[in-house]
N, C-alpha and C positions, 0 to 999 in steps of 0.2 A: 562495592558493585557487589552482588553476587553476578554468577553467568546464567542463572535460571531465564526463561524469556518469559515474555508477560503475553496471558491470553488472554483475547478477549472473545466470549462465546457468541455473541452478537457476530461475530464475523463468520462464522459458518451460516448463520442465519440470511445475512442479508448480500452476500458476495456478489453472489448469481444476477442474482436483478439489479444491484447494482451494474455489475458487469454488462447487463442486455441495454440497460440506459447511455452507458458509455458509448457502447459499441453504434448507437444511433449517433450522437454528439463529437465525440474525438475524430479527429484527423486521424489516416490512415499511416502517417507517419510523421513525428515529431518529437516533442517532449513536453512531461505533465511534470508540475512541480506539486506534490501532495504536501500541503500545509496540515500539522497536528497529528501526526503518522502514529502518533501511541506504539502501540506493540509492532508496527510495522506489517499484521497478518494482508490487510489491503495492500499494503504496498506488492509485495510478493507473489498475492494471487495476481494482479492486475498487470506487474511486471509479464508474469508467464501468459497471460492474457493476450497481450495485446506485444507481442516479441517485437515490431517494428516501431514502439515509442521507448524510446526512455522514461523512468518513471523514477523520479526525485524525490525521495522521502524529506521529510524535513518535523524538526519539533524541537519548540522551545524547551521542554525538558530535556537536559542531558542524558537522564537515567534511559530514558525511552529511546533518543537517538543512537545511543552505544548498544542496544538489543537490537536494533535493527538491519538484518541483513541486505546487505547492498547485493 
């Protein structure tokens, strides 16, 4: 496995609208298990957007999981 991170261009387009919906439905504190995290870009963005929530990214693909920044 090389050290290059994966990049999903759609993340930049949809992360803010998704965050806005999550803001209305997530509790103020707690934990989220994200299934199918892929590149991990959403997980990083949402973890920064919701600092009182522990965001746990997961993925069945070991290559994807190894590239996610925790």
